[in-house]
All heavy atoms as an XYZ file, in Angstrom:
878
protein
N      19.633    -27.795     15.768
C      19.554    -26.689     14.836
C      20.820    -25.862     14.882
O      21.404    -25.679     15.927
C      18.370    -25.790     15.175
C      17.170    -26.075     14.334
S      15.939    -24.793     14.510
C      14.519    -25.827     14.457
N      21.184    -25.356     13.750
C      22.396    -24.568     13.606
C      22.047    -23.086     13.682
O      21.140    -22.613     13.002
C      23.002    -24.923     12.237
C      24.295    -24.261     11.975
O      24.551    -23.166     12.458
N      25.119    -24.916     11.188
N      22.788    -22.322     14.479
C      22.511    -20.888     14.638
C      22.706    -20.137     13.315
O      21.981    -19.182     13.027
C      23.353    -20.265     15.784
C      22.858    -18.863     16.131
C      24.816    -20.231     15.439
C      21.533    -18.833     16.827
N      23.681    -20.576     12.483
C      23.882    -19.934     11.170
C      22.641    -20.090     10.303
O      22.232    -19.155      9.616
C      25.083    -20.552     10.429
C      26.417    -20.089     10.896
C      27.535    -20.450      9.963
C      27.659    -21.921      9.725
N      28.882    -22.299      8.997
N      22.035    -21.250     10.342
C      20.852    -21.512      9.524
C      19.695    -20.618      9.962
O      19.006    -20.026      9.131
C      20.450    -22.997      9.645
O      21.579    -23.801      9.356
C      19.331    -23.333      8.686
N      19.506    -20.507     11.267
C      18.430    -19.659     11.786
C      18.701    -18.196     11.464
O      17.798    -17.445     11.078
C      18.267    -19.871     13.302
C      17.769    -21.297     13.563
C      17.309    -18.846     13.911
C      17.789    -21.708     15.009
N      19.957    -17.770     11.579
C      20.330    -16.381     11.272
C      20.092    -16.062      9.795
O      19.594    -14.980      9.455
C      21.791    -16.129     11.649
C      22.250    -14.684     11.659
C      21.413    -13.837     12.620
C      23.715    -14.602     12.043
N      20.414    -16.996      8.917
C      20.148    -16.804      7.478
C      18.646    -16.639      7.262
O      18.201    -15.756      6.531
C      20.703    -17.992      6.656
C      22.222    -17.944      6.631
C      20.136    -17.983      5.231
C      22.871    -19.210      6.085
N      17.855    -17.454      7.925
C      16.399    -17.340      7.817
C      15.893    -16.005      8.333
O      15.037    -15.366      7.713
N      16.449    -15.556      9.445
C      16.037    -14.270     10.010
C      16.334    -13.129      9.048
O      15.479    -12.288      8.775
C      16.746    -14.024     11.354
C      16.479    -12.655     11.906
C      15.287    -12.377     12.564
C      17.411    -11.640     11.740
C      15.035    -11.104     13.050
C      17.160    -10.367     12.225
C      15.976    -10.095     12.891
N      17.557    -13.083      8.528
C      17.956    -11.987      7.633
C      17.120    -11.993      6.356
O      16.615    -10.946      5.931
C      19.468    -12.062      7.307
C      19.837    -11.072      6.204
C      20.295    -11.802      8.552
N      16.938    -13.161      5.759
C      16.169    -13.214      4.514
C      14.698    -12.888      4.764
O      14.068    -12.200      3.961
C      16.291    -14.580      3.823
O      15.925    -15.607      4.740
C      17.683    -14.818      3.315
N      14.147    -13.344      5.876
C      12.764    -13.006      6.215
C      12.594    -11.521      6.468
O      11.631    -10.899      6.020
N      13.564    -10.921      7.156
C      13.525     -9.484      7.430
C      13.579     -8.683      6.131
O      12.786     -7.762      5.922
C      14.691     -9.089      8.345
C      14.768     -7.616      8.609
C      13.929     -7.028      9.537
C      15.669     -6.825      7.918
C      13.985     -5.662      9.778
C      15.741     -5.461      8.150
C      14.892     -4.873      9.089
N      14.510     -9.042      5.244
C      14.659     -8.324      3.966
C      13.394     -8.477      3.135
O      12.895     -7.505      2.557
C      15.899     -8.827      3.189
C      15.913     -8.304      1.761
C      17.162     -8.413      3.922
N      12.838     -9.671      3.094
C      11.603     -9.891      2.344
C      10.453     -9.083      2.939
O       9.659     -8.490      2.217
C      11.251    -11.378      2.330
C      10.132    -11.675      1.370
O      10.322    -11.605      0.165
N       8.956    -11.975      1.893
N      10.389     -9.037      4.249
C       9.311     -8.303      4.906
C       9.392     -6.810      4.695
O       8.389     -6.143      4.478
N      10.595     -6.267      4.731
C      10.734     -4.812      4.635
C      10.713     -4.317      3.180
O      10.214     -3.242      2.895
C      12.002     -4.330      5.376
C      11.886     -2.840      5.681
C      13.270     -4.628      4.592
C      12.843     -2.369      6.753
N      11.223     -5.111      2.253
C      11.267     -4.692      0.851
C      10.212     -5.373     -0.008
O       9.996     -4.981     -1.144
C      12.648     -4.958      0.240
C      13.747     -4.176      0.895
C      14.837     -4.826      1.449
C      13.696     -2.792      0.957
C      15.853     -4.109      2.063
C      14.704     -2.065      1.569
C      15.787     -2.732      2.131
N       9.554     -6.389      0.493
C       8.558     -7.102     -0.290
C       9.164     -8.082     -1.274
O       8.460     -8.764     -2.003
N      10.445     -8.157     -1.318
C      11.163     -9.124     -2.162
C      12.629     -9.103     -1.762
O      13.031     -8.355     -0.886
C      11.030     -8.778     -3.645
O      11.723     -7.584     -3.915
N      13.403     -9.889     -2.419
C      14.843     -9.861     -2.171
C      15.332    -10.965     -1.264
O      16.540    -11.191     -1.162
N      14.418    -11.655     -0.592
C      14.851    -12.729      0.284
C      15.620    -13.808     -0.462
O      16.634    -14.301      0.009
N      15.148    -14.143     -1.646
C      15.814    -15.161     -2.448
C      17.189    -14.753     -2.907
O      18.091    -15.588     -3.018
N      17.362    -13.457     -3.148
C      18.677    -12.983     -3.600
C      19.716    -13.087     -2.496
O      20.910    -13.112     -2.764
C      18.585    -11.553     -4.138
O      18.147    -10.686     -3.135
N      19.282    -13.149     -1.266
C      20.197    -13.382     -0.141
C      20.243    -14.866      0.181
O      21.297    -15.421      0.483
C      19.744    -12.581      1.095
C      19.866    -11.086      0.827
C      20.543    -12.976      2.322
C      19.259    -10.236      1.903
N      19.103    -15.497      0.095
C      18.987    -16.894      0.521
C      19.797    -17.854     -0.355
O      20.527    -18.702      0.172
C      17.511    -17.298      0.523
C      17.142    -18.592      1.210
C      17.652    -18.643      2.642
C      15.623    -18.759      1.198
N      19.709    -17.714     -1.668
C      20.418    -18.646     -2.559
C      21.932    -18.585     -2.334
O      22.558    -19.624     -2.091
C      20.056    -18.396     -4.040
C      20.968    -19.180     -4.963
C      18.600    -18.759     -4.292
N      22.558    -17.392     -2.373
C      24.008    -17.376     -2.119
C      24.372    -17.822     -0.707
O      25.418    -18.438     -0.493
C      24.396    -15.908     -2.336
C      23.282    -15.290     -3.075
C      22.065    -16.082     -2.776
N      23.494    -17.533      0.261
C      23.780    -17.946      1.635
C      23.758    -19.468      1.775
O      24.640    -20.050      2.421
C      22.752    -17.343      2.599
O      22.841    -15.954      2.600
N      22.750    -20.089      1.193
C      22.677    -21.552      1.258
C      23.880    -22.169      0.556
O      24.476    -23.131      1.033
C      21.388    -22.057      0.600
C      20.073    -21.693      1.291
C      18.889    -22.156      0.456
C      20.010    -22.279      2.687
N      24.235    -21.582     -0.574
C      25.330    -22.112     -1.383
C      26.687    -21.874     -0.736
O      27.499    -22.800     -0.626
C      25.253    -21.474     -2.769
C      26.131    -22.156     -3.760
O      27.156    -21.609     -4.113
N      25.756    -23.332     -4.191
N      26.949    -20.666     -0.304
C      28.288    -20.300      0.162
C      28.513    -20.495      1.657
O      29.609    -20.839      2.080
C      28.591    -18.844     -0.207
C      28.588    -18.631     -1.696
O      29.073    -19.470     -2.455
N      28.019    -17.528     -2.142
N      27.503    -20.268      2.463
C      27.686    -20.384      3.917
C      27.380    -21.807      4.394
O      28.118    -22.368      5.191
C      26.802    -19.356      4.658
C      27.255    -17.938      4.287
C      26.870    -19.563      6.167
C      26.356    -16.835      4.803
N      26.301    -22.392      3.870
C      25.929    -23.737      4.311
C      26.447    -24.830      3.381
O      26.190    -26.013      3.607
C      24.399    -23.840      4.446
C      23.752    -22.887      5.452
C      22.256    -23.118      5.525
C      24.386    -23.022      6.837
N      27.153    -24.424      2.329
C      27.760    -25.371      1.376
C      26.756    -26.326      0.745
O      27.035    -27.508      0.547
C      28.889    -26.173      2.035
C      30.067    -25.307      2.402
O      30.383    -24.376      1.628
O      30.669    -25.561      3.460
N      25.578    -25.806      0.424
C      24.572    -26.593     -0.272
C      24.796    -26.420     -1.766
O      25.008    -25.306     -2.240
C      23.149    -26.161      0.148
C      22.942    -26.449      1.639
C      22.091    -26.849     -0.700
C      21.638    -25.956      2.203
N      24.747    -27.498     -2.491
C      24.984    -27.500     -3.942
C      24.049    -26.509     -4.646
O      22.940    -26.264     -4.188
C      24.774    -28.936     -4.455
C      25.055    -29.154     -5.914
C      23.810    -29.073     -6.760
O      22.735    -29.433     -6.265
O      23.926    -28.636     -7.914
N      24.535    -25.928     -5.764
C      23.841    -24.838     -6.465
C      22.370    -25.148     -6.772
O      21.484    -24.365     -6.431
C      24.586    -24.525     -7.764
C      24.176    -23.232     -8.411
C      24.760    -22.012     -7.722
O      25.904    -22.085     -7.232
O      24.069    -20.999     -7.685
N      22.093    -26.251     -7.408
C      20.714    -26.578     -7.779
C      19.833    -26.743     -6.537
O      18.707    -26.277     -6.484
C      20.655    -27.859     -8.618
C      21.282    -27.718     -9.952
N      22.638    -27.879    -10.148
C      20.757    -27.402    -11.156
C      22.903    -27.684    -11.415
N      21.788    -27.395    -12.055
N      20.383    -27.421     -5.548
C      19.618    -27.644     -4.319
C      19.399    -26.324     -3.577
O      18.353    -26.138     -2.945
C      20.351    -28.645     -3.421
C      19.485    -29.202     -2.330
C      20.206    -30.239     -1.507
C      19.986    -31.605     -2.114
N      20.529    -32.679     -1.264
N      20.350    -25.377     -3.676
C      20.174    -24.061     -3.046
C      18.999    -23.322     -3.657
O      18.181    -22.733     -2.943
C      21.439    -23.212     -3.207
O      22.501    -23.748     -2.486
N      18.905    -23.346     -4.975
C      17.795    -22.657     -5.647
C      16.463    -23.300     -5.270
O      15.505    -22.598     -4.936
C      17.984    -22.691     -7.173
C      19.055    -21.769     -7.638
N      18.780    -20.549     -8.221
C      20.408    -21.857     -7.603
C      19.912    -19.941     -8.522
N      20.921    -20.721     -8.160
N      16.400    -24.609     -5.323
C      15.154    -25.305     -5.012
C      14.782    -25.148     -3.542
O      13.617    -24.922     -3.203
C      15.283    -26.787     -5.376
N      15.766    -25.242     -2.663
C      15.501    -25.089     -1.233
C      15.039    -23.675     -0.911
O      14.130    -23.466     -0.106
C      16.762    -25.435     -0.417
O      17.162    -26.769     -0.751
C      16.511    -25.340      1.073
N      15.663    -22.689     -1.566
C      15.273    -21.292     -1.342
C      13.801    -21.084     -1.676
O      13.079    -20.411     -0.933
C      16.149    -20.361     -2.181
N      13.355    -21.662     -2.769
C      11.943    -21.521     -3.135
C      11.027    -22.126     -2.079
O       9.970    -21.578     -1.770
C      11.680    -22.167     -4.493
C      12.281    -21.427     -5.679
C      12.104    -22.235     -6.952
C      11.660    -20.058     -5.823
N      11.433    -23.247     -1.528
C      10.634    -23.877     -0.472
C      10.588    -23.015      0.780
O       9.563    -22.958      1.460
C      11.211    -25.249     -0.126
O      11.210    -26.073     -1.253
N      11.685    -22.351      1.092
C      11.743    -21.492      2.283
C      10.970    -20.192      2.050
O      10.302    -19.689      2.951
C      13.214    -21.202      2.643
C      13.915    -22.495      3.053
C      13.306    -20.152      3.736
C      15.422    -22.379      3.138
N      11.069    -19.671      0.836
C      10.416    -18.393      0.517
C       8.910    -18.458      0.762
O       8.301    -17.460      1.142
C      10.747    -17.981     -0.937
C      12.201    -17.522     -1.018
C       9.815    -16.892     -1.449
C      12.721    -17.343     -2.433
N       8.331    -19.622      0.580
C       6.883    -19.770      0.816
C       6.522    -19.277      2.219
O       5.555    -18.541      2.390
C       6.454    -21.252      0.673
C       6.518    -21.673     -0.775
C       5.065    -21.479      1.234
C       6.357    -23.174     -0.977
N       7.333    -19.638      3.203
C       6.988    -19.314      4.587
C       7.084    -17.830      4.890
O       6.196    -17.246      5.490
C       7.864    -20.133      5.553
C       7.594    -21.588      5.440
C       8.461    -22.414      4.753
C       6.443    -22.132      5.979
C       8.202    -23.768      4.620
C       6.163    -23.482      5.855
C       7.052    -24.297      5.167
N       8.188    -17.174      4.479
C       8.230    -15.749      4.812
C       7.379    -14.920      3.876
O       6.941    -13.826      4.238
C       9.637    -15.185      5.026
C      10.660    -15.348      3.959
C      10.592    -14.612      2.792
C      11.726    -16.194      4.146
C      11.562    -14.725      1.840
C      12.702    -16.310      3.182
C      12.629    -15.593      2.038
N       7.062    -15.412      2.696
C       6.136    -14.706      1.820
C       4.721    -14.755      2.387
O       4.011    -13.750      2.394
C       6.179    -15.314      0.402
O       7.486    -15.129     -0.123
C       5.162    -14.661     -0.506
N       4.312    -15.916      2.874
C       2.981    -16.027      3.486
C       2.872    -15.128      4.721
O       1.867    -14.437      4.910
C       2.679    -17.478      3.864
C       2.352    -18.409      2.705
C       2.218    -19.849      3.203
C       1.074    -17.973      2.001
N       3.913    -15.145      5.535
C       3.902    -14.329      6.745
C       3.828    -12.841      6.411
O       3.000    -12.104      6.947
C       5.169    -14.608      7.585
O       5.239    -16.002      7.852
C       5.149    -13.841      8.875
N       4.693    -12.392      5.498
C       4.699    -10.985      5.101
C       3.388    -10.607      4.429
O       2.831     -9.535      4.690
C       5.868    -10.697      4.146
O       7.091    -10.944      4.773
N       2.883    -11.475      3.553
C       1.626    -11.195      2.855
C       0.472    -11.037      3.836
O      -0.375    -10.157      3.680
C       1.302    -12.306      1.857
O       2.244    -12.324      0.831
N       0.430    -11.885      4.842
C      -0.628    -11.784      5.854
C      -0.613    -10.404      6.500
O      -1.658     -9.759      6.655
C      -0.451    -12.883      6.907
C      -1.422    -12.780      8.041
C      -2.738    -13.192      7.873
C      -1.031    -12.265      9.262
C      -3.649    -13.084      8.914
C      -1.926    -12.152     10.307
C      -3.234    -12.562     10.140
N       0.574     -9.937      6.850
C       0.680     -8.623      7.508
C       0.341     -7.502      6.523
O      -0.351     -6.544      6.872
C       2.085     -8.442      8.117
C       2.254     -9.454      9.261
C       2.300     -7.012      8.604
C       3.647     -9.562      9.811
N       0.821     -7.607      5.268
C       0.482     -6.594      4.254
C      -1.025     -6.533      4.042
O      -1.607     -5.451      3.980
C       1.150     -6.919      2.909
C       2.656     -6.821      2.869
C       3.372     -7.565      1.946
C       3.361     -5.990      3.723
C       4.753     -7.489      1.870
C       4.744     -5.906      3.666
C       5.431     -6.655      2.735
O       6.787     -6.586      2.660
N      -1.674     -7.687      3.915
C      -3.126     -7.733      3.697
C      -3.856     -7.144      4.901
O      -4.786     -6.354      4.760
C      -3.588     -9.180      3.418
C      -3.038     -9.638      2.059
C      -5.109     -9.295      3.457
C      -3.154    -11.133      1.818
N      -3.406     -7.517      6.093
C      -4.022     -7.011      7.319
C      -3.949     -5.483      7.396
O      -4.854     -4.834      7.893
C      -3.315     -7.632      8.526
C      -3.948     -7.303      9.847
C      -3.233     -8.006     10.973
C      -3.801     -7.521     12.299
N      -3.006     -7.980     13.418
N      -2.861     -4.915      6.849
C      -2.682     -3.465      6.875
C      -3.229     -2.773      5.625
O      -3.019     -1.582      5.442
C      -1.193     -3.114      7.061
C      -0.705     -3.483      8.442
O      -1.418     -3.342      9.431
N       0.521     -3.975      8.524
N      -3.884     -3.520      4.754
C      -4.502     -2.933      3.570
C      -3.529     -2.581      2.463
O      -3.867     -1.820      1.559
N      -2.340     -3.126      2.499
C      -1.338     -2.871      1.456
C      -1.373     -4.058      0.505
O      -0.511     -4.933      0.542
C       0.080     -2.706      2.059
C       0.067     -1.720      3.202
C       1.068     -2.262      0.978
C       1.345     -1.712      4.009
N      -2.391     -4.077     -0.350
C      -2.635     -5.274     -1.131
C      -3.544     -4.926     -2.298
O      -4.485     -4.158     -2.153
C      -3.313     -6.298     -0.202
C      -3.681     -7.591     -0.823
C      -2.708     -8.462     -1.254
C      -5.001     -7.946     -0.961
C      -3.052     -9.673     -1.811
C      -5.356     -9.157     -1.510
C      -4.369    -10.018     -1.939
N      -3.269     -5.454     -3.496
C      -4.120     -5.236     -4.663
C      -4.502     -6.609     -5.227
O      -3.710     -7.235     -5.929
C      -3.378     -4.401     -5.710
C      -4.270     -3.980     -6.862
O      -5.207     -4.733     -7.209
O      -4.027     -2.894     -7.419
N      -5.695     -7.071     -4.898
C      -6.149     -8.404     -5.310
C      -6.204     -8.545     -6.831
O      -5.824     -9.583     -7.373
C      -7.517     -8.705     -4.700
C      -8.105    -10.077     -5.021
C      -7.200    -11.186     -4.495
C      -9.501    -10.203     -4.433
N      -6.643     -7.503     -7.530
C      -6.762     -7.553     -8.988
C      -5.404     -7.828     -9.647
O      -5.290     -8.669    -10.542
C      -7.355     -6.239     -9.505
C      -7.690     -6.313    -10.968
O      -8.166     -7.322    -11.451
N      -7.434     -5.221    -11.673
N      -4.386     -7.145     -9.205
C      -3.037     -7.366     -9.752
C      -2.505     -8.720     -9.305
O      -1.883     -9.448    -10.082
C      -2.077     -6.231     -9.314
C      -0.648     -6.547     -9.706
C      -2.516     -4.901     -9.912
N      -2.778     -9.086     -8.056
C      -2.235    -10.322     -7.502
C      -2.653    -11.552     -8.314
O      -1.800    -12.359     -8.689
C      -2.684    -10.500     -6.037
O      -2.215     -9.406     -5.277
C      -2.153    -11.789     -5.455
N      -3.929    -11.703     -8.581
C      -4.324    -12.933     -9.264
C      -3.869    -12.959    -10.722
O      -3.549    -14.008    -11.260
C      -5.816    -13.232     -9.100
C      -6.769    -12.508    -10.014
C      -6.994    -12.961    -11.305
C      -7.459    -11.394     -9.570
C      -7.884    -12.307    -12.132
C      -8.346    -10.737    -10.395
C      -8.559    -11.194    -11.679
O      -9.427    -10.549    -12.496
N      -3.782    -11.778    -11.362
C      -3.296    -11.752    -12.744
C      -1.814    -12.121    -12.810
O      -1.389    -12.908    -13.659
C      -3.526    -10.373    -13.355
C      -4.980    -10.080    -13.623
C      -5.158     -8.667    -14.122
C      -6.653     -8.374    -14.304
N      -6.885     -6.961    -14.592
N      -1.037    -11.545    -11.931
C       0.398    -11.868    -11.903
C       0.598    -13.317    -11.469
O       1.499    -14.000    -11.972
C       1.165    -10.891    -10.987
C       2.613    -11.310    -10.829
C       1.089     -9.475    -11.539
N      -0.233    -13.794    -10.548
C      -0.105    -15.171    -10.054
C      -0.285    -16.192    -11.178
O       0.377    -17.234    -11.181
C      -1.092    -15.424     -8.929
N      -1.166    -15.901    -12.132
C      -1.362    -16.815    -13.262
C      -0.061    -16.945    -14.058
O       0.417    -18.043    -14.333
C      -2.520    -16.330    -14.162
C      -3.850    -16.468    -13.425
C      -2.549    -17.111    -15.479
C      -5.019    -15.778    -14.111
N       0.528    -15.808    -14.407
C       1.795    -15.834    -15.147
C       2.921    -16.430    -14.320
O       3.753    -17.182    -14.832
N       2.939    -16.118    -13.021
C       3.998    -16.636    -12.146
C       3.918    -18.153    -12.025
O       4.963    -18.834    -11.973
C       3.891    -15.985    -10.772
N       2.719    -18.687    -12.000
C       2.556    -20.147    -11.902
C       3.103    -20.827    -13.155
O       3.854    -21.803    -13.067
C       1.072    -20.498    -11.700
O       0.619    -19.864    -10.504
C       0.870    -21.993    -11.608
N       2.756    -20.286    -14.320
C       3.252    -20.858    -15.577
C       4.771    -20.712    -15.670
O       5.482    -21.663    -15.994
C       2.546    -20.188    -16.778
C       1.053    -20.504    -16.749
C       3.183    -20.634    -18.098
C       0.216    -19.653    -17.684
N       5.273    -19.518    -15.345
C       6.725    -19.297    -15.365
C       7.457    -20.179    -14.363
O       8.550    -20.675    -14.635
N       6.840    -20.391    -13.196
C       7.450    -21.242    -12.176
C       7.575    -22.685    -12.625
O       8.594    -23.350    -12.360
N       6.556    -23.165    -13.313
C       6.599    -24.546    -13.818
C       7.716    -24.692    -14.850
O       8.525    -25.626    -14.782
C       5.233    -24.935    -14.433
C       4.182    -25.048    -13.327
C       5.342    -26.238    -15.223
C       2.753    -25.147    -13.838
N       7.788    -23.743    -15.772
C       8.818    -23.801    -16.818
C      10.205    -23.672    -16.199
O      11.124    -24.429    -16.522
C       8.563    -22.710    -17.878
C       7.261    -23.002    -18.624
C       9.743    -22.608    -18.849
C       6.778    -21.861    -19.508
N      10.368    -22.700    -15.292
C      11.671    -22.495    -14.659
C      12.131    -23.705    -13.852
O      13.300    -24.097    -13.914
N      11.210    -24.303    -13.107
C      11.573    -25.470    -12.289
C      11.982    -26.647    -13.168
O      12.896    -27.404    -12.827
C      10.396    -25.863    -11.392
N      11.326    -26.785    -14.303
C      11.694    -27.877    -15.214
C      13.036    -27.625    -15.887
O      13.749    -28.558    -16.237
C      10.611    -28.086    -16.263
C       9.365    -28.690    -15.662
C       8.287    -28.870    -16.697
N       7.103    -29.413    -16.060
C       6.549    -30.571    -16.393
N       7.043    -31.279    -17.369
N       5.494    -30.999    -15.775
N      13.395    -26.353    -16.066
C      14.667    -26.007    -16.706
C      15.854    -26.010    -15.745
O      17.000    -26.037    -16.190
C      14.572    -24.626    -17.374
C      13.739    -24.549    -18.642
C      13.639    -23.097    -19.118
C      14.340    -25.425    -19.739
N      15.581    -25.977    -14.441
C      16.658    -25.855    -13.445
C      17.766    -26.874    -13.665
O      18.945    -26.540    -13.659
C      16.094    -25.985    -12.025
C      17.121    -25.908    -10.892
C      17.768    -24.525    -10.846
C      16.469    -26.228     -9.560
N      17.433    -28.112    -13.876
C      18.457    -29.149    -14.025
C      19.116    -29.161    -15.395
O      20.032    -29.939    -15.637
C      17.867    -30.521    -13.729
C      17.700    -30.731    -12.238
O      18.467    -30.189    -11.446
N      16.686    -31.477    -11.866
N      18.684    -28.309    -16.304
C      19.302    -28.228    -17.633
C      20.611    -27.452    -17.595
O      21.425    -27.554    -18.507
C      18.348    -27.563    -18.644
C      17.012    -28.229    -18.772
C      17.076    -29.438    -19.645
C      15.663    -29.995    -19.833
N      15.683    -31.388    -20.173
N      20.806    -26.648    -16.543
C      21.992    -25.806    -16.432
C      22.975    -26.408    -15.432
O      22.573    -26.947    -14.399
C      21.615    -24.395    -15.979
C      20.699    -23.670    -16.927
C      19.357    -23.515    -16.642
C      21.187    -23.154    -18.121
C      18.514    -22.856    -17.513
C      20.356    -22.492    -19.006
C      19.017    -22.342    -18.705
N      24.243    -26.254    -15.718
C      25.273    -26.681    -14.765
C      25.281    -25.704    -13.590
O      24.761    -24.591    -13.703
C      26.638    -26.695    -15.448
O      27.016    -25.373    -15.778
N      25.887    -26.108    -12.493
C      25.980    -25.246    -11.318
C      26.640    -23.906    -11.621
O      26.089    -22.854    -11.295
N      27.818    -23.905    -12.279
C      28.468    -22.628    -12.590
C      27.640    -21.746    -13.530
O      27.581    -20.534    -13.363
C      29.783    -23.051    -13.258
C      30.048    -24.411    -12.721
C      28.707    -25.040    -12.524
N      26.982    -22.356    -14.521
C      26.158    -21.564    -15.439
C      24.945    -20.998    -14.700
O      24.563    -19.855    -14.916
C      25.705    -22.413    -16.628
C      24.964    -21.602    -17.676
C      24.884    -22.300    -18.981
C      26.108    -21.900    -19.745
N      26.231    -22.291    -21.068
N      24.363    -21.784    -13.813
C      23.229    -21.318    -13.026
C      23.634    -20.135    -12.154
O      22.916    -19.141    -12.046
C      22.710    -22.465    -12.163
C      21.365    -22.309    -11.501
C      20.262    -22.066    -12.525
C      21.045    -23.542    -10.684
N      24.817    -20.222    -11.563
C      25.326    -19.130    -10.735
C      25.545    -17.882    -11.567
O      25.226    -16.766    -11.151
C      26.637    -19.556    -10.076
C      27.209    -18.508     -9.163
C      28.491    -18.970     -8.578
N      28.236    -20.060     -7.648
C      28.888    -20.244     -6.526
N      29.867    -19.435     -6.217
N      28.602    -21.221     -5.733
N      26.061    -18.035    -12.774
C      26.305    -16.909    -13.679
C      24.986    -16.236    -14.067
O      24.870    -15.004    -14.034
C      27.045    -17.401    -14.928
C      27.497    -16.343    -15.902
C      28.584    -15.460    -15.311
C      28.002    -16.999    -17.182
N      23.994    -17.022    -14.417
C      22.683    -16.480    -14.795
C      22.059    -15.748    -13.607
O      21.541    -14.637    -13.736
C      21.754    -17.606    -15.306
C      22.279    -18.181    -16.613
C      20.322    -17.091    -15.478
C      21.601    -19.477    -17.051
N      22.132    -16.357    -12.432
C      21.568    -15.741    -11.234
C      22.279    -14.424    -10.934
O      21.644    -13.409    -10.633
C      21.686    -16.702    -10.049
C      20.994    -16.226     -8.802
C      19.617    -16.173     -8.730
C      21.731    -15.850     -7.693
C      18.981    -15.732     -7.589
C      21.103    -15.413     -6.544
C      19.726    -15.357     -6.484
N      23.594    -14.420    -11.041
C      24.372    -13.203    -10.818
C      24.011    -12.108    -11.813
O      23.900    -10.933    -11.450
N      23.812    -12.494    -13.073
C      23.424    -11.533    -14.099
C      22.086    -10.874    -13.737
O      21.939     -9.652    -13.795
C      23.331    -12.229    -15.460
C      22.842    -11.349    -16.562
C      23.671    -10.382    -17.120
C      21.548    -11.474    -17.033
C      23.210     -9.561    -18.134
C      21.072    -10.665    -18.051
C      21.916     -9.696    -18.603
N      21.102    -11.687    -13.338
C      19.803    -11.132    -12.956
C      19.916    -10.246    -11.718
O      19.225     -9.227    -11.613
C      18.776    -12.246    -12.722
C      18.140    -12.723    -13.986
C      18.469    -13.956    -14.510
C      17.223    -11.938    -14.670
C      17.893    -14.404    -15.684
C      16.651    -12.373    -15.854
C      16.987    -13.609    -16.362
N      20.780    -10.606    -10.805
C      20.974     -9.787     -9.607
C      21.547     -8.429     -9.971
O      21.141     -7.400     -9.424
C      21.908    -10.497     -8.620
C      21.395    -11.812     -8.121
S      20.531    -11.693     -6.592
C      21.807    -11.125     -5.527
N      22.510     -8.406    -10.898
C      23.113     -7.141    -11.322
C      22.071     -6.270    -12.022
O      21.950     -5.072    -11.735
C      24.326     -7.403    -12.243
C      25.467     -8.002    -11.420
C      24.772     -6.120    -12.950
C      26.618     -8.548    -12.245
N      21.316     -6.861    -12.948
C      20.279     -6.105    -13.654
C      19.242     -5.555    -12.659
O      18.852     -4.384    -12.738
C      19.578     -6.996    -14.719
C      20.583     -7.440    -15.788
C      18.388     -6.278    -15.353
C      21.217     -6.329    -16.580
N      18.813     -6.392    -11.728
C      17.829     -5.944    -10.734
C      18.401     -4.814     -9.886
O      17.704     -3.832     -9.592
C      17.405     -7.114     -9.853
N      19.671     -4.921     -9.511
C      20.308     -3.880     -8.704
C      20.377     -2.561     -9.465
O      20.085     -1.494     -8.917
C      21.725     -4.304     -8.310
O      21.680     -5.463     -7.528
N      20.767     -2.638    -10.728
C      20.868     -1.421    -11.542
C      19.490     -0.768    -11.705
O      19.375      0.460    -11.643
C      21.481     -1.734    -12.907
C      22.968     -2.107    -12.884
C      23.434     -2.558    -14.265
C      23.816     -0.946    -12.381
N      18.467     -1.589    -11.902
C      17.107     -1.036    -12.060
C      16.625     -0.385    -10.765
O      15.882      0.591    -10.796
C      16.140     -2.132    -12.492
C      16.363     -2.520    -13.942
C      15.170     -3.211    -14.528
N      13.931     -2.535    -14.213
C      13.202     -1.859    -15.085
N      13.603     -1.767    -16.320
N      12.085     -1.297    -14.725
N      17.027     -0.921     -9.632
C      16.622     -0.334     -8.356
C      17.304      1.010     -8.116
O      16.711      1.923     -7.559
C      16.965     -1.281     -7.200
C      16.177     -2.561     -7.190
S      14.431     -2.316     -6.863
C      14.462     -1.947     -5.133
N      18.560      1.135     -8.553
C      19.317      2.349     -8.301
C      18.948      3.444     -9.304
O      18.797      4.614     -8.941
C      20.841      2.067     -8.346
C      21.635      3.355     -8.271
C      21.222      1.127     -7.213
N      18.785      3.070    -10.578
C      18.539      4.089    -11.623
C      17.103      4.100    -12.093
O      16.388      3.290    -12.232
C      19.481      3.859    -12.811
C      20.921      3.946    -12.422
C      21.703      2.813    -12.336
C      21.487      5.172    -12.099
C      23.045      2.879    -11.976
C      22.822      5.250    -11.725
C      23.599      4.099    -11.661
């Protein structure tokens, strides 16, 4: 095992746990730029990794009563449909275009968080 890989997992898991999201925004560029994983594979791999720290964080949130089941299942329905469409579209974009789109969403998300 590589210490860089474990450190990337630690940082993304920590950010996801403390903010409830954001792990992917660190994980995708880290896989791509630090571990030199190709753009498409970085996005797909990040989703596979996110399952683990999302389950872990969710367990702790639920245990502490920070959870809304009514909202969760409604959003989960839309997220499942969106996830299927997004995963099928992933290979339609080139690596540079995918990076540009991801960067655009990161900027918009950052601006919404600040303002």
